[in-house]
MARSE-142821 format. One record per residue: x, y, z of N, C-alpha, C in turn. Coordinates in nm, 3 decimals. Each point is the difference from the previous one (the first is absolute). Layout:
+---------+---------+---------+---------+---------+---------+---------+---------+---------+
|   neast |  nnorth |     nup |  caeast | canorth |    caup |   ceast |  cnorth |     cup |
+---------+---------+---------+---------+---------+---------+---------+---------+---------+
|       X |       Y |       Z |       X |       Y |       Z |       X |       Y |       Z |
...
+---------+---------+---------+---------+---------+---------+---------+---------+---------+
END
This chain:
+---------+---------+---------+---------+---------+---------+---------+---------+---------+
|   neast |  nnorth |     nup |  caeast | canorth |    caup |   ceast |  cnorth |     cup |
+---------+---------+---------+---------+---------+---------+---------+---------+---------+
| -10.351 |  12.014 |  11.585 |  -0.042 |  -0.065 |   0.067 |  -0.149 |   0.014 |   0.053 |
|  -0.005 |   0.118 |   0.052 |  -0.106 |   0.039 |   0.063 |  -0.116 |  -0.008 |  -0.122 |
|   0.075 |   0.061 |  -0.132 |  -0.111 |  -0.029 |  -0.098 |  -0.045 |  -0.123 |  -0.059 |
|   0.099 |  -0.109 |   0.024 |  -0.030 |  -0.127 |  -0.031 |  -0.061 |  -0.085 |   0.089 |
|   0.006 |   0.054 |   0.143 |  -0.086 |  -0.077 |   0.089 |  -0.146 |   0.064 |  -0.040 |
|  -0.025 |   0.130 |  -0.024 |  -0.120 |   0.004 |  -0.031 |  -0.073 |  -0.048 |  -0.101 |
|   0.058 |  -0.030 |  -0.104 |  -0.016 |  -0.075 |  -0.160 |  -0.028 |  -0.142 |   0.012 |
|   0.074 |  -0.038 |   0.097 |  -0.008 |  -0.134 |   0.023 |   0.030 |  -0.039 |   0.162 |
|  -0.129 |  -0.001 |   0.074 |   0.016 |  -0.038 |   0.130 |   0.066 |  -0.131 |   0.029 |
|   0.064 |  -0.013 |   0.101 |   0.074 |  -0.137 |   0.062 |  -0.075 |  -0.118 |   0.014 |
|  -0.138 |   0.026 |   0.022 |  -0.082 |  -0.149 |  -0.028 |  -0.007 |  -0.071 |  -0.115 |
|   0.018 |   0.098 |  -0.093 |  -0.023 |  -0.022 |  -0.152 |   0.155 |  -0.045 |  -0.043 |
|   0.052 |   0.028 |   0.049 |   0.159 |  -0.055 |  -0.062 |   0.041 |   0.102 |  -0.068 |
|   0.123 |   0.046 |  -0.020 |   0.086 |   0.081 |  -0.088 |   0.107 |  -0.034 |  -0.062 |
|   0.009 |  -0.111 |  -0.034 |   0.113 |  -0.049 |  -0.082 |   0.047 |   0.102 |  -0.151 |
|   0.120 |   0.003 |  -0.020 |   0.023 |   0.080 |  -0.128 |  -0.036 |  -0.003 |  -0.121 |
|  -0.029 |  -0.138 |   0.003 |  -0.069 |  -0.035 |  -0.124 |  -0.178 |   0.014 |  -0.024 |
|  -0.027 |   0.013 |   0.119 |  -0.171 |   0.062 |  -0.022 |  -0.001 |   0.128 |  -0.013 |
|   0.119 |   0.057 |   0.057 |   0.000 |   0.138 |   0.022 |   0.014 |   0.058 |  -0.171 |
|   0.125 |  -0.059 |  -0.060 |  -0.018 |   0.044 |  -0.135 |  -0.096 |  -0.051 |  -0.076 |
|  -0.075 |  -0.127 |   0.024 |  -0.127 |  -0.008 |  -0.093 |  -0.097 |   0.091 |   0.005 |
|  -0.017 |   0.020 |   0.154 |  -0.106 |   0.136 |  -0.007 |  -0.019 |   0.107 |  -0.041 |
|   0.171 |   0.076 |  -0.024 |   0.033 |   0.115 |  -0.026 |   0.008 |  -0.017 |  -0.193 |
|   0.039 |  -0.086 |  -0.037 |   0.001 |  -0.012 |  -0.123 |  -0.121 |  -0.018 |  -0.045 |
|  -0.102 |  -0.027 |   0.053 |  -0.158 |   0.004 |  -0.072 |  -0.084 |   0.107 |   0.053 |
|   0.059 |   0.071 |   0.124 |  -0.035 |   0.144 |  -0.012 |   0.024 |   0.088 |  -0.134 |
|   0.158 |  -0.019 |  -0.004 |   0.048 |   0.090 |  -0.076 |  -0.043 |  -0.023 |  -0.178 |
|  -0.062 |  -0.114 |   0.014 |  -0.074 |  -0.044 |  -0.145 |  -0.114 |   0.090 |   0.008 |
|  -0.095 |  -0.018 |   0.104 |  -0.107 |   0.026 |  -0.002 |  -0.021 |   0.168 |  -0.016 |
|   0.021 |   0.081 |   0.083 |   0.065 |   0.112 |   0.006 |   0.071 |   0.096 |  -0.122 |
|   0.080 |  -0.061 |  -0.101 |   0.090 |   0.001 |  -0.077 |   0.078 |   0.120 |   0.030 |
|   0.124 |  -0.093 |   0.114 |   0.065 |   0.085 |   0.081 |   0.165 |  -0.057 |  -0.050 |
|  -0.002 |  -0.058 |  -0.102 |   0.144 |  -0.060 |  -0.063 |   0.102 |   0.098 |  -0.015 |
|  -0.001 |   0.139 |   0.025 |   0.088 |   0.085 |   0.014 |   0.050 |   0.027 |   0.164 |
|  -0.016 |  -0.057 |   0.072 |   0.016 |   0.049 |   0.119 |   0.134 |  -0.098 |   0.051 |
|   0.134 |   0.050 |   0.017 |   0.083 |  -0.057 |   0.053 |  -0.021 |  -0.098 |   0.116 |
|  -0.064 |   0.111 |   0.102 |   0.004 |  -0.073 |   0.165 |  -0.062 |  -0.114 |  -0.044 |
|  -0.161 |   0.015 |  -0.047 |  -0.089 |  -0.139 |  -0.018 |   0.084 |  -0.101 |  -0.085 |
|   0.064 |   0.028 |  -0.079 |   0.073 |  -0.073 |  -0.128 |   0.114 |  -0.080 |   0.139 |
|   0.073 |   0.047 |   0.072 |   0.095 |  -0.048 |   0.083 |  -0.061 |  -0.064 |   0.106 |
|  -0.113 |   0.019 |   0.063 |  -0.072 |  -0.044 |   0.066 |  -0.024 |  -0.149 |  -0.039 |
|  -0.054 |   0.010 |  -0.144 |  -0.093 |  -0.130 |  -0.051 |   0.127 |  -0.112 |  -0.048 |
|   0.110 |   0.059 |  -0.014 |   0.121 |  -0.045 |  -0.020 |   0.065 |  -0.055 |   0.104 |
|   0.028 |   0.053 |   0.119 |   0.060 |  -0.062 |   0.110 |  -0.090 |  -0.024 |   0.074 |
|  -0.106 |   0.050 |   0.057 |  -0.100 |  -0.011 |   0.104 |   0.002 |   0.038 |   0.141 |
|   0.117 |   0.139 |  -0.019 |   0.018 |   0.081 |   0.092 |  -0.007 |   0.127 |  -0.044 |
|  -0.037 |   0.107 |   0.108 |  -0.002 |   0.123 |  -0.058 |   0.145 |   0.078 |  -0.028 |
|  -0.028 |   0.099 |  -0.092 |   0.140 |   0.092 |  -0.023 |   0.012 |   0.077 |   0.113 |
|   0.079 |  -0.016 |   0.056 |   0.057 |   0.119 |   0.115 |   0.104 |   0.087 |   0.012 |
|   0.099 |  -0.027 |  -0.110 |   0.098 |   0.090 |   0.003 |   0.042 |  -0.003 |  -0.140 |
|   0.064 |   0.110 |  -0.056 |   0.081 |  -0.013 |  -0.153 |   0.113 |  -0.101 |  -0.035 |
|   0.030 |  -0.006 |   0.129 |   0.132 |  -0.180 |  -0.002 |  -0.100 |  -0.080 |  -0.064 |
|  -0.119 |  -0.051 |   0.021 |  -0.047 |  -0.111 |  -0.029 |  -0.072 |  -0.008 |  -0.135 |
|   0.026 |   0.128 |  -0.093 |  -0.028 |  -0.005 |  -0.110 |   0.083 |  -0.085 |  -0.095 |
|  -0.020 |  -0.064 |  -0.059 |   0.114 |  -0.091 |  -0.119 |   0.057 |   0.145 |  -0.088 |
|   0.129 |  -0.084 |   0.002 |   0.145 |   0.088 |  -0.036 |  -0.028 |   0.085 |  -0.148 |
|  -0.083 |  -0.076 |  -0.110 |  -0.018 |   0.076 |  -0.081 |  -0.119 |   0.093 |   0.008 |
|  -0.092 |   0.019 |   0.099 |  -0.072 |   0.085 |   0.005 |   0.091 |   0.119 |   0.132 |
|   0.028 |  -0.030 |   0.035 |   0.119 |   0.108 |   0.080 |   0.061 |   0.054 |  -0.095 |
|   0.056 |  -0.023 |  -0.074 |   0.087 |   0.025 |  -0.102 |  -0.089 |   0.087 |  -0.085 |
|  -0.119 |  -0.048 |  -0.077 |  -0.103 |   0.107 |  -0.076 |  -0.026 |   0.106 |   0.084 |
|   0.009 |  -0.019 |   0.125 |  -0.041 |   0.131 |   0.095 |   0.077 |   0.095 |   0.005 |
|   0.103 |  -0.057 |   0.029 |   0.136 |   0.092 |  -0.030 |   0.066 |   0.110 |  -0.099 |
|  -0.016 |  -0.141 |  -0.104 |  -0.017 |   0.117 |  -0.143 |  -0.045 |   0.116 |  -0.025 |
|  -0.159 |  -0.044 |   0.043 |  -0.106 |   0.088 |  -0.044 |   0.087 |   0.149 |   0.100 |
|   0.004 |  -0.059 |   0.137 |  -0.018 |   0.158 |   0.090 |   0.135 |   0.018 |  -0.032 |
|   0.133 |  -0.059 |  -0.062 |   0.123 |   0.053 |  -0.005 |  -0.048 |   0.141 |  -0.154 |
|  -0.092 |  -0.090 |  -0.064 |   0.001 |   0.104 |  -0.159 |  -0.072 |   0.131 |   0.062 |
|  -0.154 |  -0.023 |   0.083 |  -0.055 |   0.113 |   0.040 |   0.080 |   0.085 |   0.068 |
|   0.067 |  -0.063 |   0.149 |   0.058 |   0.094 |   0.068 |   0.129 |   0.090 |  -0.078 |
|   0.050 |  -0.047 |  -0.095 |   0.098 |   0.036 |  -0.071 |  -0.041 |   0.101 |  -0.106 |
|  -0.162 |   0.031 |   0.012 |  -0.024 |   0.105 |  -0.047 |   0.012 |   0.128 |   0.077 |
|   0.028 |  -0.018 |   0.135 |  -0.051 |   0.139 |   0.089 |   0.153 |   0.013 |   0.059 |
|   0.012 |   0.086 |   0.030 |   0.109 |   0.069 |   0.105 |  -0.019 |   0.030 |   0.132 |
|   0.123 |  -0.086 |   0.098 |  -0.058 |  -0.025 |   0.145 |   0.153 |   0.053 |   0.037 |
|   0.008 |   0.061 |   0.108 |   0.155 |   0.014 |   0.088 |   0.027 |  -0.138 |   0.083 |
|   0.154 |   0.014 |  -0.015 |   0.038 |  -0.122 |   0.036 |  -0.029 |  -0.026 |   0.143 |
|  -0.039 |  -0.094 |   0.010 |  -0.011 |  -0.047 |   0.178 |   0.084 |   0.033 |   0.091 |
|   0.006 |  -0.012 |   0.086 |   0.049 |   0.031 |   0.130 |   0.076 |  -0.162 |   0.006 |
|   0.110 |   0.030 |   0.112 |   0.073 |  -0.146 |  -0.009 |  -0.089 |  -0.063 |   0.078 |
|  -0.079 |   0.011 |   0.138 |  -0.104 |  -0.050 |   0.047 |  -0.098 |  -0.070 |  -0.062 |
|  -0.058 |   0.058 |  -0.109 |  -0.097 |  -0.038 |  -0.080 |   0.062 |  -0.074 |  -0.126 |
|   0.115 |  -0.034 |  -0.016 |   0.044 |  -0.042 |  -0.126 |   0.084 |  -0.147 |   0.084 |
|  -0.022 |  -0.021 |   0.131 |   0.055 |  -0.134 |   0.106 |  -0.169 |  -0.055 |   0.002 |
|  -0.069 |   0.085 |   0.000 |  -0.120 |  -0.088 |   0.017 |  -0.059 |  -0.003 |  -0.165 |
|   0.007 |   0.064 |  -0.112 |  -0.051 |  -0.080 |  -0.085 |   0.088 |  -0.107 |  -0.044 |
|   0.112 |  -0.028 |   0.043 |   0.086 |  -0.091 |  -0.049 |  -0.070 |  -0.126 |   0.074 |
|  -0.046 |  -0.032 |   0.157 |  -0.014 |  -0.085 |   0.070 |  -0.136 |  -0.042 |  -0.054 |
|  -0.078 |   0.133 |  -0.040 |  -0.125 |  -0.047 |  -0.101 |  -0.017 |  -0.110 |  -0.101 |
|   0.112 |   0.040 |  -0.076 |   0.047 |  -0.043 |  -0.131 |   0.036 |  -0.167 |   0.041 |
|   0.086 |  -0.012 |   0.124 |   0.072 |  -0.112 |  -0.037 |  -0.098 |  -0.091 |   0.102 |
|  -0.061 |   0.082 |   0.125 |  -0.077 |  -0.109 |   0.064 |  -0.149 |   0.035 |  -0.031 |
|  -0.080 |  -0.007 |  -0.113 |  -0.114 |   0.029 |   0.032 |  -0.091 |  -0.064 |   0.102 |
|  -0.092 |   0.075 |   0.096 |  -0.050 |  -0.077 |   0.063 |   0.030 |   0.015 |   0.136 |
|   0.133 |   0.035 |   0.018 |   0.028 |  -0.022 |   0.134 |   0.015 |   0.119 |   0.078 |
|   0.007 |   0.090 |   0.114 |  -0.029 |   0.095 |   0.082 |   0.147 |   0.051 |   0.031 |
|   0.019 |   0.141 |  -0.084 |   0.139 |   0.061 |   0.044 |   0.035 |  -0.023 |   0.098 |
|   0.154 |  -0.018 |   0.026 |   0.051 |   0.000 |   0.135 |  -0.043 |  -0.054 |   0.117 |
|  -0.117 |  -0.105 |  -0.087 |  -0.072 |  -0.101 |   0.113 |  -0.108 |   0.046 |   0.068 |
|  -0.049 |   0.139 |  -0.046 |  -0.104 |   0.052 |   0.070 |  -0.101 |   0.073 |  -0.092 |
|  -0.114 |  -0.017 |   0.030 |  -0.111 |   0.013 |  -0.083 |  -0.035 |   0.108 |   0.003 |
|   0.027 |   0.073 |   0.097 |  -0.010 |   0.169 |   0.049 |   0.081 |   0.066 |  -0.073 |
|   0.155 |  -0.038 |  -0.004 |   0.080 |   0.051 |  -0.096 |  -0.010 |   0.032 |  -0.117 |
|  -0.062 |  -0.145 |  -0.063 |  -0.071 |  -0.032 |  -0.120 |  -0.026 |   0.098 |  -0.054 |
|  -0.155 |   0.029 |   0.058 |  -0.115 |   0.096 |  -0.010 |   0.037 |   0.142 |  -0.027 |
|   0.089 |   0.021 |   0.119 |   0.070 |   0.158 |  -0.015 |   0.135 |   0.043 |  -0.124 |
|   0.035 |  -0.088 |  -0.065 |   0.082 |  -0.019 |  -0.094 |  -0.081 |  -0.009 |  -0.140 |
|  -0.131 |  -0.059 |   0.017 |  -0.063 |   0.012 |  -0.126 |  -0.091 |   0.139 |   0.024 |
|  -0.008 |   0.049 |   0.117 |  -0.052 |   0.186 |  -0.040 |   0.104 |   0.077 |  -0.013 |
|   0.095 |  -0.020 |   0.028 |   0.135 |   0.086 |  -0.036 |   0.025 |  -0.011 |  -0.169 |
|  -0.030 |  -0.150 |  -0.047 |  -0.002 |   0.003 |  -0.133 |  -0.063 |   0.077 |  -0.089 |
|  -0.145 |  -0.036 |   0.056 |  -0.101 |   0.090 |  -0.052 |  -0.005 |   0.140 |   0.010 |
|   0.056 |   0.064 |   0.124 |   0.039 |   0.125 |  -0.015 |   0.106 |   0.031 |  -0.083 |
|   0.076 |  -0.042 |  -0.013 |   0.134 |  -0.018 |  -0.144 |  -0.022 |   0.101 |  -0.088 |
|  -0.125 |  -0.089 |  -0.062 |  -0.063 |   0.090 |  -0.137 |  -0.018 |   0.108 |  -0.007 |
+---------+---------+---------+---------+---------+---------+---------+---------+---------+
END
C-alpha cells in the first residue's frame, strides 16, 4: 500500500481501474510485459504481496519448476519441526507459523541452515 500511495497520492484518487490503466501504460512504454508482478498489478489493481495471491496456474508452474530443479539435488530429510513448518507454509501461504512472525522467521533461518 505504501508503494501505491507514492504512485497515486490520495488527493489524485487511487481507484483500482486507474491503477490498472497507469501500470499497463508503464509496462507498454518500458517493454515490461514479462514482469509477473506488474502484470498482476495491471490485472487486479493491487500489488502482489504473497505467493498465495498468484493465480493457481502460475503457482503450479512454479511448483513444477521447483520440483524438477530440486529433484536434481540431494538434501537430507528435514527434522520433524521443520516438516511441520514446511507443511504449514504449503497449506497457509502468507500466514505466520504458529501465529508468530518471530517464530516464522526463526524457522526460515533453520530451513536455510538445513541445506
